[in-house]
Phi, psi and omega in degrees: 000138179234116178289143175289334183275353179225157184259136178091161177288152182228135175288163187301324185281335172294320181290321176300307180296325178290319179297320179294328181263354180293130176260341182281113186294338178287327180276336189299312185301321174293312180295320178300314186292321178291322175293318177296320176297320179294319176299307182303317172305312180293330176294325178290340185254004188269136175251323184290129177298316182301318183285321177295328179293312181304314179294323178296315177304312176306304187297321179290324173299313176303309176305318180294321179295315180301318172302326171288323172300307180306313176302308177308320185281316188241357182081353179272167184263004177087184181270110177269358177279356186294127185292151176276145173290156176031000000 
């Protein structure tokens, strides 16, 4: 997975940390989308239950942050029909 905001491939955990720590609201939506996609890609390749649990927790935190960003931008509450991972 390659983030449009960064050069070169990044692993899901790097994208997760960048998205969770970003304070620039103009960069945040793209970073959150990239991190969520990286986590979902990793979930598809994962066999270990421990890693699946870690990925699921990361995905839920990223989605929660994305809802907060979306809510602040448009006044809407975001998509509540989004399925939970694993």
